[in-house]
PDB file with one MODEL, atoms N, CA, C and O in Angstrom:
MODEL        1
ATOM      1  N   MET A   1     -10.454  26.130-102.053  1.00  0.00           N
ATOM      2  CA  MET A   1     -10.381  25.467-100.765  1.00  0.00           C
ATOM      3  C   MET A   1     -11.655  25.761 -99.989  1.00  0.00           C
ATOM      4  O   MET A   1     -12.056  26.915 -99.841  1.00  0.00           O
ATOM      5  N   ALA A   2     -12.273  24.723 -99.504  1.00  0.00           N
ATOM      6  CA  ALA A   2     -13.474  24.845 -98.684  1.00  0.00           C
ATOM      7  C   ALA A   2     -13.112  24.555 -97.233  1.00  0.00           C
ATOM      8  O   ALA A   2     -12.118  23.890 -96.940  1.00  0.00           O
ATOM      9  N   GLU A   3     -13.940  25.068 -96.338  1.00  0.00           N
ATOM     10  CA  GLU A   3     -13.731  24.842 -94.906  1.00  0.00           C
ATOM     11  C   GLU A   3     -14.970  24.177 -94.336  1.00  0.00           C
ATOM     12  O   GLU A   3     -16.095  24.604 -94.596  1.00  0.00           O
ATOM     13  N   PHE A   4     -14.751  23.127 -93.555  1.00  0.00           N
ATOM     14  CA  PHE A   4     -15.836  22.374 -92.937  1.00  0.00           C
ATOM     15  C   PHE A   4     -15.600  22.311 -91.433  1.00  0.00           C
ATOM     16  O   PHE A   4     -14.456  22.308 -90.979  1.00  0.00           O
ATOM     17  N   ARG A   5     -16.681  22.260 -90.661  1.00  0.00           N
ATOM     18  CA  ARG A   5     -16.584  22.143 -89.201  1.00  0.00           C
ATOM     19  C   ARG A   5     -17.342  20.909 -88.751  1.00  0.00           C
ATOM     20  O   ARG A   5     -18.415  20.591 -89.263  1.00  0.00           O
ATOM     21  N   LEU A   6     -16.756  20.221 -87.780  1.00  0.00           N
ATOM     22  CA  LEU A   6     -17.415  19.090 -87.131  1.00  0.00           C
ATOM     23  C   LEU A   6     -17.519  19.390 -85.642  1.00  0.00           C
ATOM     24  O   LEU A   6     -16.509  19.634 -84.982  1.00  0.00           O
ATOM     25  N   ASP A   7     -18.721  19.373 -85.122  1.00  0.00           N
ATOM     26  CA  ASP A   7     -18.941  19.568 -83.695  1.00  0.00           C
ATOM     27  C   ASP A   7     -18.945  18.202 -83.026  1.00  0.00           C
ATOM     28  O   ASP A   7     -19.908  17.443 -83.141  1.00  0.00           O
ATOM     29  N   CYS A   8     -17.867  17.902 -82.331  1.00  0.00           N
ATOM     30  CA  CYS A   8     -17.755  16.632 -81.616  1.00  0.00           C
ATOM     31  C   CYS A   8     -17.699  16.870 -80.109  1.00  0.00           C
ATOM     32  O   CYS A   8     -17.175  16.042 -79.363  1.00  0.00           O
ATOM     33  N   LEU A   9     -18.237  17.995 -79.668  1.00  0.00           N
ATOM     34  CA  LEU A   9     -18.272  18.287 -78.234  1.00  0.00           C
ATOM     35  C   LEU A   9     -19.144  17.258 -77.534  1.00  0.00           C
ATOM     36  O   LEU A   9     -20.198  16.871 -78.037  1.00  0.00           O
ATOM     37  N   TYR A  10     -18.695  16.827 -76.380  1.00  0.00           N
ATOM     38  CA  TYR A  10     -19.393  15.848 -75.536  1.00  0.00           C
ATOM     39  C   TYR A  10     -19.432  14.451 -76.142  1.00  0.00           C
ATOM     40  O   TYR A  10     -20.230  13.617 -75.714  1.00  0.00           O
ATOM     41  N   GLU A  11     -18.586  14.184 -77.128  1.00  0.00           N
ATOM     42  CA  GLU A  11     -18.512  12.862 -77.742  1.00  0.00           C
ATOM     43  C   GLU A  11     -17.147  12.249 -77.453  1.00  0.00           C
ATOM     44  O   GLU A  11     -16.110  12.855 -77.725  1.00  0.00           O
ATOM     45  N   ALA A  12     -17.161  11.046 -76.903  1.00  0.00           N
ATOM     46  CA  ALA A  12     -15.924  10.343 -76.542  1.00  0.00           C
ATOM     47  C   ALA A  12     -15.406   9.553 -77.745  1.00  0.00           C
ATOM     48  O   ALA A  12     -16.146   9.259 -78.684  1.00  0.00           O
ATOM     49  N   CYS A  13     -14.136   9.226 -77.691  1.00  0.00           N
ATOM     50  CA  CYS A  13     -13.517   8.401 -78.729  1.00  0.00           C
ATOM     51  C   CYS A  13     -14.211   7.044 -78.760  1.00  0.00           C
ATOM     52  O   CYS A  13     -14.602   6.522 -77.716  1.00  0.00           O
ATOM     53  N   PRO A  14     -14.360   6.491 -79.914  1.00  0.00           N
ATOM     54  CA  PRO A  14     -13.789   6.850 -81.214  1.00  0.00           C
ATOM     55  C   PRO A  14     -14.717   7.697 -82.097  1.00  0.00           C
ATOM     56  O   PRO A  14     -14.442   7.851 -83.287  1.00  0.00           O
ATOM     57  N   ILE A  15     -15.793   8.242 -81.553  1.00  0.00           N
ATOM     58  CA  ILE A  15     -16.764   8.977 -82.369  1.00  0.00           C
ATOM     59  C   ILE A  15     -16.119  10.132 -83.151  1.00  0.00           C
ATOM     60  O   ILE A  15     -16.355  10.231 -84.355  1.00  0.00           O
ATOM     61  N   PRO A  16     -15.312  11.015 -82.522  1.00  0.00           N
ATOM     62  CA  PRO A  16     -14.697  12.091 -83.313  1.00  0.00           C
ATOM     63  C   PRO A  16     -13.821  11.570 -84.451  1.00  0.00           C
ATOM     64  O   PRO A  16     -13.818  12.141 -85.542  1.00  0.00           O
ATOM     65  N   LEU A  17     -13.091  10.507 -84.208  1.00  0.00           N
ATOM     66  CA  LEU A  17     -12.237   9.916 -85.244  1.00  0.00           C
ATOM     67  C   LEU A  17     -13.083   9.376 -86.395  1.00  0.00           C
ATOM     68  O   LEU A  17     -12.758   9.595 -87.562  1.00  0.00           O
ATOM     69  N   LEU A  18     -14.151   8.680 -86.073  1.00  0.00           N
ATOM     70  CA  LEU A  18     -15.023   8.121 -87.112  1.00  0.00           C
ATOM     71  C   LEU A  18     -15.692   9.219 -87.929  1.00  0.00           C
ATOM     72  O   LEU A  18     -15.812   9.101 -89.149  1.00  0.00           O
ATOM     73  N   LYS A  19     -16.127  10.285 -87.266  1.00  0.00           N
ATOM     74  CA  LYS A  19     -16.747  11.406 -87.974  1.00  0.00           C
ATOM     75  C   LYS A  19     -15.731  12.103 -88.887  1.00  0.00           C
ATOM     76  O   LYS A  19     -16.053  12.473 -90.017  1.00  0.00           O
ATOM     77  N   ALA A  20     -14.509  12.278 -88.389  1.00  0.00           N
ATOM     78  CA  ALA A  20     -13.463  12.907 -89.200  1.00  0.00           C
ATOM     79  C   ALA A  20     -13.151  12.056 -90.431  1.00  0.00           C
ATOM     80  O   ALA A  20     -13.011  12.581 -91.536  1.00  0.00           O
ATOM     81  N   HIS A  21     -13.044  10.762 -90.237  1.00  0.00           N
ATOM     82  CA  HIS A  21     -12.761   9.848 -91.349  1.00  0.00           C
ATOM     83  C   HIS A  21     -13.849   9.957 -92.416  1.00  0.00           C
ATOM     84  O   HIS A  21     -13.547  10.070 -93.604  1.00  0.00           O
ATOM     85  N   LYS A  22     -15.101   9.924 -91.998  1.00  0.00           N
ATOM     86  CA  LYS A  22     -16.220   9.995 -92.938  1.00  0.00           C
ATOM     87  C   LYS A  22     -16.217  11.330 -93.693  1.00  0.00           C
ATOM     88  O   LYS A  22     -16.420  11.358 -94.906  1.00  0.00           O
ATOM     89  N   LYS A  23     -15.988  12.420 -92.982  1.00  0.00           N
ATOM     90  CA  LYS A  23     -16.009  13.738 -93.618  1.00  0.00           C
ATOM     91  C   LYS A  23     -14.841  13.897 -94.586  1.00  0.00           C
ATOM     92  O   LYS A  23     -15.013  14.447 -95.674  1.00  0.00           O
ATOM     93  N   LEU A  24     -13.651  13.421 -94.204  1.00  0.00           N
ATOM     94  CA  LEU A  24     -12.480  13.529 -95.086  1.00  0.00           C
ATOM     95  C   LEU A  24     -12.698  12.805 -96.411  1.00  0.00           C
ATOM     96  O   LEU A  24     -12.188  13.236 -97.445  1.00  0.00           O
ATOM     97  N   GLN A  25     -13.446  11.717 -96.386  1.00  0.00           N
ATOM     98  CA  GLN A  25     -13.728  10.980 -97.616  1.00  0.00           C
ATOM     99  C   GLN A  25     -14.555  11.813 -98.593  1.00  0.00           C
ATOM    100  O   GLN A  25     -14.486  11.593 -99.802  1.00  0.00           O
ATOM    101  N   GLN A  26     -15.334  12.765 -98.082  1.00  0.00           N
ATOM    102  CA  GLN A  26     -16.207  13.598 -98.912  1.00  0.00           C
ATOM    103  C   GLN A  26     -15.508  14.878 -99.382  1.00  0.00           C
ATOM    104  O   GLN A  26     -16.022  15.576-100.256  1.00  0.00           O
ATOM    105  N   MET A  27     -14.359  15.183 -98.816  1.00  0.00           N
ATOM    106  CA  MET A  27     -13.665  16.443 -99.088  1.00  0.00           C
ATOM    107  C   MET A  27     -12.692  16.321-100.251  1.00  0.00           C
ATOM    108  O   MET A  27     -12.317  15.220-100.655  1.00  0.00           O
ATOM    109  N   LYS A  28     -12.287  17.483-100.787  1.00  0.00           N
ATOM    110  CA  LYS A  28     -11.308  17.538-101.864  1.00  0.00           C
ATOM    111  C   LYS A  28      -9.937  17.914-101.297  1.00  0.00           C
ATOM    112  O   LYS A  28      -9.841  18.489-100.213  1.00  0.00           O
ATOM    113  N   VAL A  29      -8.894  17.588-102.030  1.00  0.00           N
ATOM    114  CA  VAL A  29      -7.533  17.940-101.633  1.00  0.00           C
ATOM    115  C   VAL A  29      -7.450  19.457-101.442  1.00  0.00           C
ATOM    116  O   VAL A  29      -7.924  20.225-102.279  1.00  0.00           O
ATOM    117  N   GLY A  30      -6.847  19.870-100.342  1.00  0.00           N
ATOM    118  CA  GLY A  30      -6.711  21.285-100.022  1.00  0.00           C
ATOM    119  C   GLY A  30      -7.801  21.814 -99.105  1.00  0.00           C
ATOM    120  O   GLY A  30      -7.657  22.895 -98.534  1.00  0.00           O
ATOM    121  N   ASP A  31      -8.900  21.062 -98.954  1.00  0.00           N
ATOM    122  CA  ASP A  31      -9.972  21.480 -98.060  1.00  0.00           C
ATOM    123  C   ASP A  31      -9.521  21.376 -96.610  1.00  0.00           C
ATOM    124  O   ASP A  31      -8.636  20.587 -96.279  1.00  0.00           O
ATOM    125  N   LEU A  32     -10.136  22.176 -95.753  1.00  0.00           N
ATOM    126  CA  LEU A  32      -9.794  22.228 -94.340  1.00  0.00           C
ATOM    127  C   LEU A  32     -10.967  21.753 -93.500  1.00  0.00           C
ATOM    128  O   LEU A  32     -12.098  22.203 -93.682  1.00  0.00           O
ATOM    129  N   LEU A  33     -10.689  20.847 -92.587  1.00  0.00           N
ATOM    130  CA  LEU A  33     -11.675  20.354 -91.632  1.00  0.00           C
ATOM    131  C   LEU A  33     -11.280  20.833 -90.243  1.00  0.00           C
ATOM    132  O   LEU A  33     -10.147  20.626 -89.809  1.00  0.00           O
ATOM    133  N   ILE A  34     -12.212  21.472 -89.548  1.00  0.00           N
ATOM    134  CA  ILE A  34     -11.985  21.914 -88.182  1.00  0.00           C
ATOM    135  C   ILE A  34     -12.882  21.079 -87.282  1.00  0.00           C
ATOM    136  O   ILE A  34     -14.107  21.180 -87.338  1.00  0.00           O
ATOM    137  N   LEU A  35     -12.263  20.263 -86.461  1.00  0.00           N
ATOM    138  CA  LEU A  35     -12.983  19.377 -85.564  1.00  0.00           C
ATOM    139  C   LEU A  35     -12.950  19.979 -84.160  1.00  0.00           C
ATOM    140  O   LEU A  35     -11.877  20.215 -83.605  1.00  0.00           O
ATOM    141  N   GLU A  36     -14.111  20.221 -83.598  1.00  0.00           N
ATOM    142  CA  GLU A  36     -14.214  20.772 -82.246  1.00  0.00           C
ATOM    143  C   GLU A  36     -14.437  19.616 -81.274  1.00  0.00           C
ATOM    144  O   GLU A  36     -15.317  18.780 -81.479  1.00  0.00           O
ATOM    145  N   THR A  37     -13.628  19.579 -80.211  1.00  0.00           N
ATOM    146  CA  THR A  37     -13.737  18.491 -79.243  1.00  0.00           C
ATOM    147  C   THR A  37     -13.423  18.981 -77.839  1.00  0.00           C
ATOM    148  O   THR A  37     -12.700  19.959 -77.646  1.00  0.00           O
ATOM    149  N   ASP A  38     -13.976  18.286 -76.878  1.00  0.00           N
ATOM    150  CA  ASP A  38     -13.653  18.559 -75.477  1.00  0.00           C
ATOM    151  C   ASP A  38     -13.165  17.272 -74.803  1.00  0.00           C
ATOM    152  O   ASP A  38     -13.125  17.175 -73.576  1.00  0.00           O
ATOM    153  N   HIS A  39     -12.804  16.309 -75.610  1.00  0.00           N
ATOM    154  CA  HIS A  39     -12.325  15.020 -75.104  1.00  0.00           C
ATOM    155  C   HIS A  39     -10.839  14.914 -75.427  1.00  0.00           C
ATOM    156  O   HIS A  39     -10.469  14.775 -76.593  1.00  0.00           O
ATOM    157  N   ASN A  40      -9.986  14.977 -74.407  1.00  0.00           N
ATOM    158  CA  ASN A  40      -8.540  15.034 -74.658  1.00  0.00           C
ATOM    159  C   ASN A  40      -7.987  13.800 -75.362  1.00  0.00           C
ATOM    160  O   ASN A  40      -6.919  13.876 -75.971  1.00  0.00           O
ATOM    161  N   CYS A  41      -8.668  12.687 -75.298  1.00  0.00           N
ATOM    162  CA  CYS A  41      -8.244  11.493 -76.037  1.00  0.00           C
ATOM    163  C   CYS A  41      -8.278  11.754 -77.542  1.00  0.00           C
ATOM    164  O   CYS A  41      -7.493  11.177 -78.294  1.00  0.00           O
ATOM    165  N   SER A  42      -9.180  12.613 -77.972  1.00  0.00           N
ATOM    166  CA  SER A  42      -9.282  12.931 -79.400  1.00  0.00           C
ATOM    167  C   SER A  42      -8.018  13.594 -79.903  1.00  0.00           C
ATOM    168  O   SER A  42      -7.609  13.374 -81.043  1.00  0.00           O
ATOM    169  N   ILE A  43      -7.397  14.402 -79.064  1.00  0.00           N
ATOM    170  CA  ILE A  43      -6.157  15.052 -79.472  1.00  0.00           C
ATOM    171  C   ILE A  43      -5.121  14.001 -79.841  1.00  0.00           C
ATOM    172  O   ILE A  43      -4.440  14.130 -80.858  1.00  0.00           O
ATOM    173  N   ILE A  44      -5.002  12.987 -79.042  1.00  0.00           N
ATOM    174  CA  ILE A  44      -4.024  11.931 -79.303  1.00  0.00           C
ATOM    175  C   ILE A  44      -4.461  11.072 -80.486  1.00  0.00           C
ATOM    176  O   ILE A  44      -3.707  10.907 -81.445  1.00  0.00           O
ATOM    177  N   ASN A  45      -5.661  10.532 -80.423  1.00  0.00           N
ATOM    178  CA  ASN A  45      -6.128   9.567 -81.427  1.00  0.00           C
ATOM    179  C   ASN A  45      -6.327  10.183 -82.803  1.00  0.00           C
ATOM    180  O   ASN A  45      -5.842   9.642 -83.797  1.00  0.00           O
ATOM    181  N   VAL A  46      -7.025  11.296 -82.877  1.00  0.00           N
ATOM    182  CA  VAL A  46      -7.308  11.910 -84.173  1.00  0.00           C
ATOM    183  C   VAL A  46      -6.018  12.418 -84.807  1.00  0.00           C
ATOM    184  O   VAL A  46      -5.773  12.174 -85.988  1.00  0.00           O
ATOM    185  N   VAL A  47      -5.195  13.121 -84.038  1.00  0.00           N
ATOM    186  CA  VAL A  47      -3.954  13.686 -84.586  1.00  0.00           C
ATOM    187  C   VAL A  47      -3.043  12.569 -85.099  1.00  0.00           C
ATOM    188  O   VAL A  47      -2.483  12.681 -86.190  1.00  0.00           O
ATOM    189  N   GLU A  48      -2.891  11.504 -84.327  1.00  0.00           N
ATOM    190  CA  GLU A  48      -2.042  10.383 -84.756  1.00  0.00           C
ATOM    191  C   GLU A  48      -2.582   9.736 -86.028  1.00  0.00           C
ATOM    192  O   GLU A  48      -1.817   9.452 -86.949  1.00  0.00           O
ATOM    193  N   TRP A  49      -3.878   9.504 -86.087  1.00  0.00           N
ATOM    194  CA  TRP A  49      -4.487   8.870 -87.257  1.00  0.00           C
ATOM    195  C   TRP A  49      -4.331   9.753 -88.496  1.00  0.00           C
ATOM    196  O   TRP A  49      -3.987   9.265 -89.572  1.00  0.00           O
ATOM    197  N   VAL A  50      -4.587  11.067 -88.336  1.00  0.00           N
ATOM    198  CA  VAL A  50      -4.496  11.998 -89.473  1.00  0.00           C
ATOM    199  C   VAL A  50      -3.074  12.014 -90.037  1.00  0.00           C
ATOM    200  O   VAL A  50      -2.887  12.003 -91.254  1.00  0.00           O
ATOM    201  N   LYS A  51      -2.079  12.040 -89.158  1.00  0.00           N
ATOM    202  CA  LYS A  51      -0.682  12.024 -89.620  1.00  0.00           C
ATOM    203  C   LYS A  51      -0.391  10.752 -90.404  1.00  0.00           C
ATOM    204  O   LYS A  51       0.270  10.804 -91.442  1.00  0.00           O
ATOM    205  N   LYS A  52      -0.876   9.611 -89.921  1.00  0.00           N
ATOM    206  CA  LYS A  52      -0.643   8.340 -90.610  1.00  0.00           C
ATOM    207  C   LYS A  52      -1.310   8.312 -91.978  1.00  0.00           C
ATOM    208  O   LYS A  52      -0.848   7.616 -92.882  1.00  0.00           O
ATOM    209  N   GLN A  53      -2.393   9.067 -92.132  1.00  0.00           N
ATOM    210  CA  GLN A  53      -3.100   9.127 -93.415  1.00  0.00           C
ATOM    211  C   GLN A  53      -2.429  10.084 -94.394  1.00  0.00           C
ATOM    212  O   GLN A  53      -2.787  10.124 -95.571  1.00  0.00           O
ATOM    213  N   GLY A  54      -1.450  10.860 -93.906  1.00  0.00           N
ATOM    214  CA  GLY A  54      -0.700  11.743 -94.785  1.00  0.00           C
ATOM    215  C   GLY A  54      -1.257  13.151 -94.922  1.00  0.00           C
ATOM    216  O   GLY A  54      -0.877  13.880 -95.838  1.00  0.00           O
ATOM    217  N   HIS A  55      -2.143  13.536 -94.031  1.00  0.00           N
ATOM    218  CA  HIS A  55      -2.723  14.877 -94.065  1.00  0.00           C
ATOM    219  C   HIS A  55      -1.966  15.782 -93.092  1.00  0.00           C
ATOM    220  O   HIS A  55      -1.283  15.310 -92.183  1.00  0.00           O
ATOM    221  N   HIS A  56      -2.103  17.104 -93.305  1.00  0.00           N
ATOM    222  CA  HIS A  56      -1.529  18.069 -92.366  1.00  0.00           C
ATOM    223  C   HIS A  56      -2.499  18.237 -91.208  1.00  0.00           C
ATOM    224  O   HIS A  56      -3.714  18.269 -91.404  1.00  0.00           O
ATOM    225  N   VAL A  57      -1.952  18.343 -89.994  1.00  0.00           N
ATOM    226  CA  VAL A  57      -2.811  18.486 -88.821  1.00  0.00           C
ATOM    227  C   VAL A  57      -2.140  19.389 -87.795  1.00  0.00           C
ATOM    228  O   VAL A  57      -0.919  19.385 -87.638  1.00  0.00           O
ATOM    229  N   ASP A  58      -2.955  20.149 -87.115  1.00  0.00           N
ATOM    230  CA  ASP A  58      -2.519  20.989 -86.008  1.00  0.00           C
ATOM    231  C   ASP A  58      -3.726  21.166 -85.095  1.00  0.00           C
ATOM    232  O   ASP A  58      -4.859  20.910 -85.502  1.00  0.00           O
ATOM    233  N   TYR A  59      -3.486  21.598 -83.877  1.00  0.00           N
ATOM    234  CA  TYR A  59      -4.608  21.824 -82.968  1.00  0.00           C
ATOM    235  C   TYR A  59      -4.261  22.939 -82.005  1.00  0.00           C
ATOM    236  O   TYR A  59      -3.095  23.283 -81.805  1.00  0.00           O
ATOM    237  N   ILE A  60      -5.318  23.500 -81.407  1.00  0.00           N
ATOM    238  CA  ILE A  60      -5.153  24.579 -80.446  1.00  0.00           C
ATOM    239  C   ILE A  60      -6.222  24.418 -79.366  1.00  0.00           C
ATOM    240  O   ILE A  60      -7.360  24.038 -79.644  1.00  0.00           O
ATOM    241  N   GLU A  61      -5.828  24.714 -78.138  1.00  0.00           N
ATOM    242  CA  GLU A  61      -6.799  24.702 -77.045  1.00  0.00           C
ATOM    243  C   GLU A  61      -7.453  26.083 -77.018  1.00  0.00           C
ATOM    244  O   GLU A  61      -6.796  27.078 -76.712  1.00  0.00           O
ATOM    245  N   ILE A  62      -8.746  26.141 -77.339  1.00  0.00           N
ATOM    246  CA  ILE A  62      -9.418  27.432 -77.438  1.00  0.00           C
ATOM    247  C   ILE A  62      -9.946  27.919 -76.086  1.00  0.00           C
ATOM    248  O   ILE A  62     -10.013  29.124 -75.844  1.00  0.00           O
ATOM    249  N   THR A  63     -10.307  27.016 -75.233  1.00  0.00           N
ATOM    250  CA  THR A  63     -10.621  27.302 -73.831  1.00  0.00           C
ATOM    251  C   THR A  63     -10.150  26.099 -73.042  1.00  0.00           C
ATOM    252  O   THR A  63      -9.825  25.064 -73.623  1.00  0.00           O
ATOM    253  N   GLU A  64     -10.109  26.222 -71.739  1.00  0.00           N
ATOM    254  CA  GLU A  64      -9.638  25.101 -70.931  1.00  0.00           C
ATOM    255  C   GLU A  64     -10.518  23.876 -71.167  1.00  0.00           C
ATOM    256  O   GLU A  64     -11.718  23.890 -70.892  1.00  0.00           O
ATOM    257  N   GLY A  65      -9.893  22.816 -71.683  1.00  0.00           N
ATOM    258  CA  GLY A  65     -10.597  21.567 -71.922  1.00  0.00           C
ATOM    259  C   GLY A  65     -11.376  21.509 -73.224  1.00  0.00           C
ATOM    260  O   GLY A  65     -12.180  20.596 -73.415  1.00  0.00           O
ATOM    261  N   GLN A  66     -11.161  22.451 -74.117  1.00  0.00           N
ATOM    262  CA  GLN A  66     -11.831  22.435 -75.417  1.00  0.00           C
ATOM    263  C   GLN A  66     -10.822  22.782 -76.500  1.00  0.00           C
ATOM    264  O   GLN A  66     -10.098  23.773 -76.394  1.00  0.00           O
ATOM    265  N   TRP A  67     -10.779  21.955 -77.546  1.00  0.00           N
ATOM    266  CA  TRP A  67      -9.787  22.107 -78.603  1.00  0.00           C
ATOM    267  C   TRP A  67     -10.443  22.196 -79.968  1.00  0.00           C
ATOM    268  O   TRP A  67     -11.581  21.772 -80.167  1.00  0.00           O
ATOM    269  N   GLU A  68      -9.694  22.757 -80.897  1.00  0.00           N
ATOM    270  CA  GLU A  68     -10.018  22.692 -82.317  1.00  0.00           C
ATOM    271  C   GLU A  68      -8.842  22.008 -83.013  1.00  0.00           C
ATOM    272  O   GLU A  68      -7.689  22.410 -82.864  1.00  0.00           O
ATOM    273  N   ILE A  69      -9.166  20.967 -83.775  1.00  0.00           N
ATOM    274  CA  ILE A  69      -8.162  20.237 -84.538  1.00  0.00           C
ATOM    275  C   ILE A  69      -8.341  20.653 -85.995  1.00  0.00           C
ATOM    276  O   ILE A  69      -9.432  20.544 -86.553  1.00  0.00           O
ATOM    277  N   PHE A  70      -7.250  21.132 -86.604  1.00  0.00           N
ATOM    278  CA  PHE A  70      -7.266  21.602 -87.991  1.00  0.00           C
ATOM    279  C   PHE A  70      -6.648  20.523 -88.880  1.00  0.00           C
ATOM    280  O   PHE A  70      -5.489  20.152 -88.696  1.00  0.00           O
ATOM    281  N   ILE A  71      -7.416  20.028 -89.834  1.00  0.00           N
ATOM    282  CA  ILE A  71      -6.955  18.960 -90.725  1.00  0.00           C
ATOM    283  C   ILE A  71      -7.056  19.463 -92.162  1.00  0.00           C
ATOM    284  O   ILE A  71      -8.140  19.807 -92.633  1.00  0.00           O
ATOM    285  N   GLU A  72      -5.914  19.503 -92.854  1.00  0.00           N
ATOM    286  CA  GLU A  72      -5.913  19.873 -94.265  1.00  0.00           C
ATOM    287  C   GLU A  72      -5.726  18.614 -95.089  1.00  0.00           C
ATOM    288  O   GLU A  72      -4.707  17.933 -94.977  1.00  0.00           O
ATOM    289  N   LYS A  73      -6.709  18.308 -95.913  1.00  0.00           N
ATOM    290  CA  LYS A  73      -6.661  17.095 -96.719  1.00  0.00           C
ATOM    291  C   LYS A  73      -5.558  17.198 -97.761  1.00  0.00           C
ATOM    292  O   LYS A  73      -5.486  18.186 -98.491  1.00  0.00           O
ATOM    293  N   GLN A  74      -4.696  16.187 -97.838  1.00  0.00           N
ATOM    294  CA  GLN A  74      -3.545  16.193 -98.731  1.00  0.00           C
ATOM    295  C   GLN A  74      -3.647  15.201 -99.881  1.00  0.00           C
ATOM    296  O   GLN A  74      -2.938  15.342-100.877  1.00  0.00           O
ATOM    297  N   LYS A  75      -4.500  14.216 -99.766  1.00  0.00           N
ATOM    298  CA  LYS A  75      -4.603  13.243-100.859  1.00  0.00           C
ATOM    299  C   LYS A  75      -5.996  12.688-100.957  1.00  0.00           C
ATOM    300  O   LYS A  75      -6.269  11.854-101.820  1.00  0.00           O
TER     301      LYS A  75
ENDMDL
END
């Protein structure tokens, strides 16, 4: 299992979603993607999209207004 990070700080939707999609295509099953964002729309859009794609997803607010979204590739 490999771990990858995407810095999407200061980037509004749909940029974080597009970056996550592109990176997931390059990853192997079981790999973990950590997306860093400070745009609360990303929490809704990215998490919803990842679930629809069949991957595991969770997120945590690491500081006020900044989150890390954890995506484990499943297929």
